[in-house]
LOKEMAR-303354 format. One record per residue (C-alpha): x, y, z. Coordinates in steps of 0.02 Angstrom, whole numbers, plus 50000, padded with zeros to 5 digits. Last residue first. Layout:
BEGIN
c1 | c2 | c3
X | Y | Z
...
This chain:
BEGIN
c1 | c2 | c3
55803 | 57757 | 55462
55856 | 57710 | 55284
55731 | 57605 | 55185
55730 | 57724 | 55036
55918 | 57695 | 55032
55886 | 57520 | 54962
56007 | 57376 | 54970
55959 | 57213 | 54885
56091 | 57076 | 54883
56113 | 57013 | 54708
56054 | 56873 | 54596
56042 | 56869 | 54407
55983 | 56747 | 54273
55926 | 56603 | 54384
55858 | 56460 | 54277
56024 | 56365 | 54274
56031 | 56356 | 54463
56205 | 56399 | 54530
56143 | 56571 | 54586
56026 | 56490 | 54712
56159 | 56385 | 54798
56285 | 56529 | 54792
56160 | 56648 | 54871
56118 | 56528 | 55013
56301 | 56491 | 55051
56347 | 56676 | 55053
56202 | 56712 | 55170
56264 | 56574 | 55289
56440 | 56646 | 55284
56374 | 56821 | 55317
56278 | 56764 | 55470
56131 | 56664 | 55535
56005 | 56690 | 55395
55822 | 56741 | 55373
55779 | 56771 | 55190
55670 | 56906 | 55114
55646 | 56876 | 54928
55627 | 57017 | 54803
55566 | 56972 | 54630
55603 | 56982 | 54445
55510 | 56862 | 54332
55561 | 56807 | 54158
55503 | 56754 | 53983
55331 | 56832 | 53965
55378 | 56974 | 54085
55334 | 57007 | 54266
55424 | 57138 | 54371
55426 | 57180 | 54558
55362 | 57015 | 54629
55370 | 57009 | 54819
55419 | 56866 | 54935
55423 | 56866 | 55125
55495 | 56769 | 55273
55590 | 56636 | 55176
55685 | 56528 | 55302
55864 | 56468 | 55283
55921 | 56290 | 55319
56022 | 56283 | 55157
55897 | 56157 | 55089
55760 | 56286 | 55120
55844 | 56408 | 55001
55858 | 56273 | 54866
55675 | 56226 | 54893
55621 | 56407 | 54868
55720 | 56412 | 54706
55639 | 56247 | 54650
55466 | 56315 | 54683
55506 | 56470 | 54582
55568 | 56365 | 54435
55424 | 56239 | 54433
55346 | 56293 | 54268
55444 | 56424 | 54174
55462 | 56614 | 54184
55650 | 56610 | 54203
55720 | 56693 | 54359
55783 | 56865 | 54410
55831 | 56884 | 54593
55847 | 57032 | 54712
55894 | 56975 | 54887
55828 | 57044 | 55051
55911 | 56998 | 55217
55823 | 56959 | 55383
55932 | 56907 | 55529
55843 | 56772 | 55630
55951 | 56619 | 55593
56023 | 56610 | 55769
56205 | 56657 | 55790
56357 | 56544 | 55811
56511 | 56613 | 55892
56595 | 56782 | 55917
56481 | 56926 | 55965
56456 | 57056 | 55830
56544 | 57222 | 55844
56511 | 57396 | 55909
56605 | 57562 | 55908
56470 | 57695 | 55931
56453 | 57843 | 55814
56439 | 58012 | 55900
56597 | 58085 | 55824
56538 | 58029 | 55652
56385 | 58143 | 55658
56443 | 58251 | 55511
56470 | 58091 | 55412
56286 | 58046 | 55419
56249 | 58073 | 55235
56396 | 57962 | 55185
56333 | 57831 | 55310
56182 | 57797 | 55198
56294 | 57713 | 55070
56321 | 57566 | 55193
56503 | 57508 | 55187
56523 | 57495 | 55377
56359 | 57400 | 55389
56236 | 57499 | 55492
56170 | 57463 | 55667
56043 | 57582 | 55742
56078 | 57670 | 55908
55931 | 57738 | 56010
55765 | 57795 | 55938
55726 | 57966 | 56011
55861 | 58053 | 55912
55957 | 57928 | 55808
56124 | 57857 | 55869
56229 | 57767 | 55737
56308 | 57601 | 55789
56443 | 57536 | 55672
56460 | 57368 | 55587
56591 | 57256 | 55509
56510 | 57100 | 55434
56521 | 56925 | 55512
56350 | 56938 | 55593
56224 | 57021 | 55475
56200 | 57199 | 55415
56031 | 57244 | 55333
56095 | 57387 | 55222
55943 | 57502 | 55206
55848 | 57407 | 55340
55963 | 57470 | 55479
55975 | 57339 | 55615
55907 | 57377 | 55789
55985 | 57292 | 55940
55901 | 57354 | 56099
55985 | 57473 | 56220
55978 | 57426 | 56406
56161 | 57465 | 56437
56237 | 57554 | 56288
56285 | 57441 | 56141
56465 | 57381 | 56133
56444 | 57195 | 56100
56309 | 57130 | 55982
56223 | 56958 | 55977
56181 | 56948 | 56163
56034 | 56826 | 56185
56073 | 56720 | 56032
56260 | 56712 | 56069
56241 | 56558 | 56179
56192 | 56454 | 56026
56366 | 56386 | 56018
56511 | 56394 | 55899
56677 | 56351 | 55978
56787 | 56482 | 56058
56936 | 56542 | 55960
56964 | 56493 | 55780
57154 | 56503 | 55772
57196 | 56387 | 55918
57069 | 56258 | 55857
57162 | 56240 | 55690
57114 | 56073 | 55612
56948 | 56037 | 55700
56906 | 56223 | 55708
56930 | 56239 | 55520
56803 | 56101 | 55492
56681 | 56180 | 55616
56700 | 56348 | 55527
56654 | 56267 | 55360
56486 | 56225 | 55437
56414 | 56050 | 55425
56242 | 55994 | 55367
56227 | 56156 | 55268
56214 | 56057 | 55105
56374 | 56138 | 55039
56467 | 56095 | 55201
56403 | 55916 | 55191
56459 | 55900 | 55011
56631 | 55971 | 55054
56657 | 55844 | 55194
56594 | 55705 | 55078
56720 | 55759 | 54948
56859 | 55747 | 55079
56809 | 55567 | 55113
56714 | 55447 | 55225
56687 | 55560 | 55376
56759 | 55512 | 55545
56784 | 55695 | 55596
56973 | 55677 | 55611
56982 | 55571 | 55454
56880 | 55697 | 55354
56980 | 55843 | 55424
57142 | 55760 | 55368
57068 | 55734 | 55194
57017 | 55918 | 55192
57192 | 55976 | 55239
57272 | 55861 | 55110
57157 | 55922 | 54973
57203 | 56101 | 55016
57084 | 56224 | 55098
57215 | 56360 | 55125
57259 | 56448 | 55288
57262 | 56627 | 55352
57119 | 56609 | 55477
56988 | 56689 | 55364
57072 | 56605 | 55215
57013 | 56436 | 55285
56832 | 56496 | 55300
56829 | 56574 | 55127
56904 | 56421 | 55042
56787 | 56306 | 55139
56635 | 56403 | 55079
56696 | 56396 | 54898
56734 | 56210 | 54905
56568 | 56175 | 54991
56473 | 56257 | 54848
56563 | 56147 | 54722
56532 | 55992 | 54830
56349 | 56039 | 54854
56324 | 56059 | 54667
56404 | 55891 | 54630
56299 | 55807 | 54767
56141 | 55889 | 54705
56177 | 55830 | 54528
56203 | 55650 | 54584
56048 | 55652 | 54693
55948 | 55731 | 54552
56008 | 55594 | 54436
55953 | 55455 | 54553
55788 | 55537 | 54594
55744 | 55556 | 54410
55787 | 55375 | 54368
55691 | 55306 | 54518
55535 | 55410 | 54482
55537 | 55359 | 54298
55552 | 55173 | 54336
55422 | 55181 | 54474
55294 | 55246 | 54350
55181 | 55395 | 54386
55278 | 55550 | 54333
55225 | 55727 | 54374
55268 | 55738 | 54559
55448 | 55680 | 54531
55459 | 55799 | 54383
55457 | 55946 | 54504
55640 | 55913 | 54547
55689 | 55953 | 54368
55770 | 55828 | 54251
55917 | 55884 | 54141
55923 | 55964 | 53968
56099 | 55983 | 53897
56053 | 55917 | 53726
55870 | 55939 | 53689
55730 | 55812 | 53673
55555 | 55807 | 53598
55451 | 55652 | 53633
55316 | 55598 | 53511
55164 | 55508 | 53579
55027 | 55421 | 53478
54869 | 55392 | 53579
54785 | 55221 | 53580
54734 | 55218 | 53762
54746 | 55383 | 53854
54891 | 55485 | 53922
54877 | 55605 | 54068
54956 | 55775 | 54026
55092 | 55827 | 54150
55220 | 55859 | 54012
55110 | 55994 | 53937
55042 | 55958 | 53761
55098 | 55995 | 53583
54975 | 55917 | 53459
55025 | 55781 | 53336
54924 | 55642 | 53417
55013 | 55684 | 53581
55165 | 55795 | 53558
55294 | 55809 | 53695
55418 | 55931 | 53770
55591 | 55956 | 53842
55645 | 55776 | 53871
55833 | 55753 | 53898
55822 | 55646 | 54056
55678 | 55543 | 53986
55766 | 55504 | 53822
55923 | 55451 | 53918
55819 | 55337 | 54029
55753 | 55247 | 53876
55583 | 55208 | 53799
55492 | 55192 | 53966
55576 | 55353 | 54023
55497 | 55449 | 53879
55325 | 55372 | 53908
55333 | 55415 | 54093
55373 | 55595 | 54042
55226 | 55592 | 53920
55115 | 55556 | 54071
55047 | 55398 | 54153
54876 | 55400 | 54237
54841 | 55216 | 54201
55003 | 55119 | 54201
55107 | 55114 | 54041
55131 | 54992 | 53898
55225 | 55060 | 53746
55176 | 54996 | 53574
55287 | 55027 | 53423
55204 | 55122 | 53281
55354 | 55219 | 53218
55290 | 55382 | 53296
55285 | 55287 | 53463
55118 | 55215 | 53516
55018 | 55212 | 53677
54938 | 55073 | 53777
54857 | 55110 | 53943
54866 | 54997 | 54094
54784 | 54972 | 54264
54890 | 55010 | 54415
54866 | 54951 | 54592
55008 | 54826 | 54596
55136 | 54932 | 54503
55109 | 55088 | 54606
55111 | 54986 | 54766
55275 | 54904 | 54720
55356 | 55069 | 54668
55309 | 55157 | 54830
55372 | 55010 | 54933
55539 | 55015 | 54842
55555 | 55203 | 54874
55514 | 55176 | 55057
55646 | 55039 | 55072
55789 | 55137 | 54997
55893 | 55135 | 54838
55759 | 55081 | 54714
55847 | 55020 | 54556
55788 | 54840 | 54577
55605 | 54890 | 54583
55584 | 54927 | 54397
55626 | 54751 | 54343
55514 | 54673 | 54477
55354 | 54663 | 54375
55438 | 54617 | 54211
55541 | 54481 | 54295
55384 | 54416 | 54382
55291 | 54402 | 54217
55440 | 54320 | 54131
55457 | 54190 | 54269
55269 | 54163 | 54276
55260 | 54119 | 54089
55093 | 54194 | 54041
54943 | 54090 | 53988
54868 | 54150 | 53823
54918 | 53999 | 53719
54835 | 53882 | 53845
54915 | 53711 | 53842
54840 | 53637 | 53999
54964 | 53525 | 54090
54900 | 53348 | 54071
54775 | 53243 | 54168
54617 | 53293 | 54077
54655 | 53478 | 54102
54788 | 53543 | 54219
54826 | 53722 | 54267
55006 | 53768 | 54311
55025 | 53916 | 54190
54844 | 53966 | 54225
54906 | 54027 | 54396
54961 | 54189 | 54312
54778 | 54237 | 54298
54659 | 54096 | 54348
54492 | 54172 | 54301
54551 | 54285 | 54159
54668 | 54147 | 54099
54522 | 54025 | 54086
54416 | 54161 | 54005
54547 | 54189 | 53870
54538 | 54004 | 53830
54349 | 54012 | 53822
54352 | 54165 | 53710
54319 | 54342 | 53769
54186 | 54478 | 53785
54162 | 54586 | 53939
54001 | 54687 | 53950
53964 | 54831 | 54069
53782 | 54884 | 54072
53717 | 55059 | 54096
53532 | 55064 | 54129
53431 | 55159 | 53998
53276 | 55049 | 54023
53370 | 54901 | 53948
53548 | 54942 | 53896
53652 | 55100 | 53885
53817 | 55019 | 53840
53985 | 54987 | 53923
54125 | 54897 | 53831
54268 | 54785 | 53881
54352 | 54665 | 53759
54456 | 54529 | 53841
54632 | 54466 | 53861
54726 | 54450 | 54026
54901 | 54378 | 54004
54977 | 54454 | 54162
55056 | 54595 | 54060
54886 | 54652 | 53998
54835 | 54612 | 53819
54831 | 54743 | 53679
54736 | 54666 | 53532
54630 | 54565 | 53651
54631 | 54697 | 53789
54519 | 54809 | 53685
54448 | 54941 | 53801
54286 | 55041 | 53777
54215 | 55154 | 53913
54266 | 55324 | 53843
54098 | 55356 | 53761
53953 | 55245 | 53820
53899 | 55132 | 53676
53719 | 55143 | 53615
53629 | 54978 | 53610
53579 | 54855 | 53471
53714 | 54897 | 53344
53845 | 54909 | 53481
53795 | 54738 | 53549
53800 | 54655 | 53377
53969 | 54733 | 53336
54044 | 54673 | 53500
53972 | 54499 | 53470
54055 | 54496 | 53299
54218 | 54555 | 53378
54217 | 54411 | 53502
54162 | 54288 | 53367
54323 | 54323 | 53272
54423 | 54277 | 53429
54340 | 54108 | 53434
54218 | 53999 | 53534
54133 | 54138 | 53632
54112 | 54181 | 53817
54005 | 54336 | 53844
54025 | 54412 | 54015
53901 | 54530 | 54097
53919 | 54659 | 54236
53782 | 54750 | 54331
53810 | 54903 | 54440
53832 | 55017 | 54289
53706 | 55153 | 54337
53757 | 55244 | 54494
53641 | 55394 | 54511
53531 | 55313 | 54643
53686 | 55256 | 54738
53743 | 55436 | 54757
53893 | 55489 | 54656
54063 | 55561 | 54704
54144 | 55477 | 54554
54284 | 55393 | 54652
54180 | 55369 | 54809
54028 | 55295 | 54720
54142 | 55184 | 54615
54228 | 55121 | 54773
54060 | 55083 | 54854
53999 | 54984 | 54702
54159 | 54881 | 54698
54145 | 54858 | 54887
53966 | 54794 | 54870
54016 | 54666 | 54736
53948 | 54692 | 54561
53785 | 54609 | 54509
53808 | 54462 | 54393
53774 | 54404 | 54216
53848 | 54260 | 54116
53815 | 54241 | 53929
53880 | 54082 | 53847
53921 | 54066 | 53662
53853 | 54048 | 53488
53857 | 54182 | 53352
53737 | 54185 | 53205
53708 | 54372 | 53205
53524 | 54359 | 53255
53571 | 54228 | 53386
53697 | 54347 | 53463
53564 | 54483 | 53474
53444 | 54362 | 53561
53580 | 54305 | 53683
53613 | 54487 | 53731
53428 | 54522 | 53765
53407 | 54358 | 53861
53553 | 54405 | 53975
53476 | 54578 | 53998
53313 | 54499 | 54058
53398 | 54369 | 54167
53502 | 54507 | 54253
53356 | 54629 | 54275
53293 | 54553 | 54437
53144 | 54664 | 54472
53139 | 54853 | 54449
53073 | 54912 | 54618
53110 | 54757 | 54722
53283 | 54741 | 54644
53322 | 54923 | 54684
53268 | 54898 | 54865
53382 | 54747 | 54881
53526 | 54850 | 54811
53491 | 54992 | 54930
53495 | 54873 | 55078
53658 | 54793 | 55018
53742 | 54963 | 54993
53689 | 55017 | 55168
53753 | 54854 | 55242
53922 | 54885 | 55160
53931 | 55063 | 55225
53888 | 55006 | 55402
54016 | 54867 | 55398
54163 | 54982 | 55356
54327 | 54896 | 55400
54261 | 54719 | 55429
54135 | 54705 | 55285
54257 | 54799 | 55172
54390 | 54666 | 55207
54271 | 54529 | 55146
54228 | 54636 | 54994
54411 | 54668 | 54952
54457 | 54484 | 54969
54308 | 54433 | 54862
54346 | 54556 | 54721
54532 | 54513 | 54723
54493 | 54328 | 54715
54379 | 54351 | 54564
54512 | 54462 | 54483
54647 | 54328 | 54485
54754 | 54415 | 54352
54914 | 54417 | 54455
54895 | 54605 | 54479
54721 | 54574 | 54548
54787 | 54448 | 54674
54923 | 54572 | 54724
54792 | 54709 | 54741
54693 | 54598 | 54863
54846 | 54536 | 54960
54929 | 54702 | 55000
54824 | 54851 | 55053
54652 | 54771 | 55070
54720 | 54613 | 55149
54830 | 54709 | 55271
54682 | 54818 | 55316
54572 | 54665 | 55344
54706 | 54578 | 55447
54728 | 54729 | 55562
54540 | 54760 | 55578
54505 | 54578 | 55621
54645 | 54578 | 55749
54569 | 54730 | 55834
54397 | 54645 | 55835
54463 | 54480 | 55908
54450 | 54337 | 55783
54298 | 54223 | 55756
54225 | 54340 | 55624
54377 | 54309 | 55513
54312 | 54146 | 55439
54301 | 54200 | 55256
54454 | 54311 | 55284
54555 | 54162 | 55343
54497 | 54062 | 55191
54553 | 54201 | 55073
54719 | 54224 | 55165
54765 | 54041 | 55143
54713 | 54048 | 54959
54827 | 54199 | 54937
54969 | 54110 | 55029
54951 | 53955 | 54920
54959 | 54062 | 54762
55105 | 54159 | 54839
55210 | 54002 | 54854
55157 | 53945 | 54680
55261 | 54090 | 54613
55421 | 53994 | 54645
55590 | 54073 | 54681
55537 | 54249 | 54628
55387 | 54245 | 54744
55499 | 54222 | 54896
55606 | 54369 | 54840
55449 | 54471 | 54810
55390 | 54439 | 54988
55562 | 54477 | 55058
55563 | 54646 | 54970
55388 | 54679 | 55035
55453 | 54639 | 55209
55580 | 54778 | 55191
55442 | 54899 | 55141
55335 | 54845 | 55287
55481 | 54874 | 55404
55497 | 55050 | 55340
55310 | 55082 | 55347
55261 | 55016 | 55519
55187 | 54842 | 55524
55053 | 54774 | 55409
55167 | 54653 | 55319
55218 | 54559 | 55474
55312 | 54422 | 55382
55304 | 54254 | 55469
55171 | 54189 | 55350
55285 | 54225 | 55202
55424 | 54121 | 55280
55303 | 53976 | 55309
55241 | 53987 | 55128
55420 | 53972 | 55065
55456 | 53824 | 55179
55301 | 53735 | 55115
55356 | 53767 | 54935
55533 | 53708 | 54966
55468 | 53549 | 55051
55349 | 53513 | 54905
55491 | 53522 | 54778
55613 | 53431 | 54894
55508 | 53272 | 54900
55355 | 53215 | 54996
55418 | 53105 | 55139
55603 | 53149 | 55146
55574 | 53333 | 55106
55434 | 53343 | 55235
55548 | 53266 | 55367
55691 | 53383 | 55325
55581 | 53538 | 55329
55515 | 53491 | 55501
55348 | 53441 | 55578
55330 | 53476 | 55764
55176 | 53581 | 55730
55127 | 53763 | 55700
55263 | 53835 | 55586
55326 | 53681 | 55496
55152 | 53603 | 55480
55060 | 53760 | 55424
55077 | 53738 | 55234
55054 | 53549 | 55233
54882 | 53534 | 55152
54914 | 53685 | 55040
55085 | 53614 | 54993
55002 | 53451 | 54937
54885 | 53550 | 54824
55034 | 53646 | 54753
55134 | 53487 | 54721
54984 | 53403 | 54638
54961 | 53537 | 54505
54829 | 53673 | 54507
54654 | 53667 | 54435
54616 | 53845 | 54496
54461 | 53779 | 54585
54578 | 53646 | 54658
54667 | 53791 | 54744
54513 | 53833 | 54848
54500 | 53650 | 54900
54681 | 53651 | 54961
54644 | 53804 | 55068
54490 | 53716 | 55136
54597 | 53565 | 55185
54727 | 53680 | 55266
54589 | 53760 | 55373
54489 | 53606 | 55425
54651 | 53540 | 55504
54629 | 53663 | 55648
54482 | 53562 | 55717
54333 | 53679 | 55735
54309 | 53781 | 55895
54287 | 53945 | 55800
54453 | 54005 | 55870
54536 | 53861 | 55776
54582 | 53698 | 55861
54739 | 53593 | 55880
54727 | 53418 | 55956
54789 | 53332 | 55798
54874 | 53458 | 55683
55023 | 53344 | 55646
54910 | 53192 | 55619
54798 | 53283 | 55496
54950 | 53354 | 55405
55026 | 53180 | 55384
54862 | 53101 | 55325
54823 | 53237 | 55197
55003 | 53241 | 55133
55006 | 53052 | 55114
54838 | 53048 | 55026
54897 | 53186 | 54908
55063 | 53102 | 54867
54984 | 52930 | 54845
54848 | 53003 | 54734
54972 | 53073 | 54609
54848 | 53146 | 54486
54810 | 53058 | 54322
54625 | 53107 | 54320
54676 | 53292 | 54330
54530 | 53410 | 54307
54390 | 53319 | 54399
54522 | 53208 | 54479
54573 | 53352 | 54594
54397 | 53380 | 54663
54375 | 53190 | 54683
54538 | 53182 | 54780
54470 | 53313 | 54900
54308 | 53215 | 54923
54407 | 53056 | 54955
54521 | 53142 | 55082
54378 | 53208 | 55187
54314 | 53387 | 55175
54266 | 53448 | 55350
């Protein structure tokens, strides 16, 4: 175990003016509090907080953070209290320890909804002081390094939680070294066989071709010397999980995976970075599409570096990162560089990001999420994303996550621009809205007054901001459409019993049914969550008759001869709620026609044999097939949206047949299964209200007559 003098020596290496009294006191207090406690490995428990503190000294963090690392388990696992820590070590340290304790108590790997809520709490804790999450990440790193002493099921849970949450969070904060190690430690637990396989293949490769890292390092240093540039060249093999992920993403065998080595060139100035880049590209051929300049376009966490991949020695692909010493410090520490000390004073690194601004930028898009799952989706999108940089026609830079589309670009400029987007040009060429943007492209958004988002846009956009804006507007539009539809359905239902659907009547129904407002009643009717008949029954039970039940499913028609089956004529497809007549056909039994069916004109001579039948009162099952003839715009997503509208009315599509295709429109027949005439009316009104539906009518065809 690291003793107090060794720990102080680690801190003095970067902060000779550290508060030794604070650190000695924290070390002694935590050691006493954890006395008699042991880890599963059998080691004294206090070895854990000391190792966490040592990890944070590698980031050259301030005294308060190191003290917090030593004390981070005292409130949770010992008799230590917040008040005692505040009295002994100050309110700053006490707040940090309390924040880490609250994070520890979050079960972030639990079921999805709870996980989303815990993510909110995690970001709230981060927003108070980002050092809380730095301690928690170091805590998780040491736990993963010693995870083999846990039960297998606990190992799997912690590894999955680390892979899903803590590793990407470390990467998002710019601490790539920590992300790589956390991922690889989790990989060893979750897929040990795959990791061992990668390691074996790597050893075999080294035996066959030798250790190429020193050779390539010498090659790069020689080229730098030729161009008069000084600096350090660091080479390494990529982590097994990084290699495995690349194999999975590119569907490549290990033998075909070339860029498994990475090199960093650390220079003295920004000018030297570009001189080194030129020297490397003159010596080796650059791999197309593998160049990124994060110096001119830094990441939001302050990361700056030039990335390039070249075909190096023996044709092996080699990834090279080029940056200055100050950039390298930020690349290693990420957002933590803000607290780094050097020679006893806070390091003044011009590239270090203000944590408050970074966190504000990260959480800005989450605030609009209206439910937990939506928030969780946004957080994960933001944490896993790399960035691309695109330009407006005026030359302004817009930062977007990798995989973003012109729609994301439009919403990044302004929500109003996104809502009214009708097209986009990338580098002057018209492209579909689902095109994936690349670094350096110029994007021009075309808008039109009256344009509104389509439901299919949700699947096109990548950013949380765009998804939230689209969902919000669609919810508002759906509600307005449902209210209008509900008004029409209520009017018909009330008139059916000789009443009017007045505002007062609807408000009374809302109170009676414990619904917030009359508009909410109408919205539920329009969304098929509530039937207009139920509303009328609440106000006028004596006029409606027996309540709706599913009892009518087995006997939908009254008046048929004993043993006769119900057969609906396909020429008119009558449904419950419409007047019907039974027409006997030789050898087939009676067939039900709607009273206004044109086919009855040809059967007038048989009128004496017609049977007086009627539908059973009450609620029918949605099994009555009706065909509608609809003409829609020939545009992306329209047909899918129409099908969604029908499904939202709790109606099923049993068949769909195109009868005419033109460049600008489609005409098709859709078979829909409905309960009754009221249900059919609701479905048709919902579809007809869509702006891309030109015509809609019930299809009746005498060629289908019996």
